[in-house]
Structure formats: structure tokens, C-alpha cells
C-alpha positions as semicolon CSV with decimal commas, in nm:
position;residue;x (nm);y (nm);z (nm)
1;M;15,650;2,981;21,066
2;T;15,658;2,907;20,667
3;N;15,930;3,132;20,611
4;A;16,124;2,956;20,863
5;M;16,038;2,617;20,726
6;K;16,114;2,733;20,383
7;Y;16,444;2,948;20,424
8;A;16,620;2,906;20,787
9;F;16,775;2,549;20,719
10;E;16,893;2,547;20,359
11;G;17,190;2,370;20,382
12;K;17,113;2,213;20,727
13;E;16,999;1,870;20,787
14;T;16,774;1,915;21,122
15;G;16,652;2,234;21,296
16;A;16,346;2,354;21,541
17;V;16,109;2,585;21,558
18;T;15,943;2,714;21,867
19;V;15,605;2,896;21,877
20;F;15,510;3,041;22,159
21;V;15,228;3,269;22,284
22;R;15,176;3,414;22,619
23;K;14,940;3,722;22,754
24;K;15,161;3,952;22,962
25;S;14,937;4,228;23,137
26;E;14,694;4,355;22,870
27;Q;14,906;4,219;22,573
28;V;14,946;3,898;22,378
29;V;15,359;3,814;22,279
30;L;15,351;3,560;21,967
31;Q;15,717;3,435;21,915
32;V;15,834;3,256;21,635
33;K;16,215;3,134;21,699
34;D;16,388;2,896;21,461
35;D;16,760;2,772;21,503
36;G;16,850;2,804;21,137
37;I;17,113;3,005;20,930
38;G;16,954;3,343;21,038
39;M;16,774;3,637;20,863
40;P;17,000;3,840;20,658
41;A;17,060;4,185;20,848
42;E;17,016;4,362;20,525
43;T;16,626;4,251;20,534
44;D;16,450;4,573;20,607
45;I;16,079;4,406;20,681
46;E;15,952;4,752;20,535
47;T;16,074;4,716;20,190
48;V;16,132;4,389;20,162
49;K;15,950;4,190;19,863
50;S;15,853;3,856;20,044
51;F;15,521;3,765;20,062
52;G;15,525;3,639;20,393
53;L;15,712;3,954;20,566
54;R;15,519;4,152;20,426
55;L;15,189;4,024;20,553
56;L;15,382;3,983;20,901
57;S;15,392;4,372;20,848
58;I;15,047;4,433;20,739
59;L;14,947;4,181;21,041
60;T;15,125;4,367;21,305
61;E;14,986;4,715;21,200
62;Q;14,608;4,573;21,166
63;L;14,603;4,395;21,586
64;D;14,815;4,784;21,659
65;G;15,116;4,545;21,749
66;S;15,465;4,592;21,733
67;L;15,713;4,413;21,560
68;E;16,062;4,266;21,635
69;I;16,310;4,068;21,511
70;N;16,633;3,906;21,652
71;R;16,875;3,783;21,440
72;K;17,114;3,593;21,684
73;D;17,108;3,239;21,717
74;G;16,856;3,184;21,414
75;T;16,573;3,418;21,375
76;T;16,339;3,490;21,661
77;I;16,022;3,744;21,550
78;T;15,800;3,895;21,800
79;I;15,486;4,068;21,757
80;T;15,319;4,214;22,077
81;F;14,994;4,356;22,069
82;P;14,699;4,486;22,234
83;G;14,489;4,169;22,421
84;E;14,230;4,329;22,695
85;D;13,955;4,098;22,581
86;V;14,185;3,762;22,516
């Protein structure tokens, strides 16, 4: 959420950020989507030096989850993790 607010709307006057959480079977899906300028294609989540993206990767690993980044029409980051007890 912080990265979206900080980087997604450079040069734009307005923008939207959507946070979506749902339980799907025995998994939880957490998604943050913005309609901003989009994350650069060369940004590699595994090697990036940005604290926010590193934290995202670490959190996903701790949750035994998976991370997906979609760079179409802004940026959508989706984390899916086990949620049997949720």
C-alpha cells in the first residue's frame, strides 16, 4: 500500500488503490492494485533493494505463500497463503 502511494502516481493528479482480501477454499488471497504508472518490467522482487518490496517478499515466505505481480494497467500484487484457521 505504501509503495503504491509513494511511486504509482508520479506525474498523475489522481489515482486509485484497491485492497482486496478473500478466503478461497483453504487459502487467503490478499491483493493490492493501483491504476498508476506501473512497476518497471526490470524490477525483480528477489533482488530489488527497495525496503517495501523486500518486506513483501519476506512476508510471503513467512506465510508459506506465493507472490504474483501483474504490471498491466498499473500494478497488481497478489499474495496467496494457507488460511485453514482463518
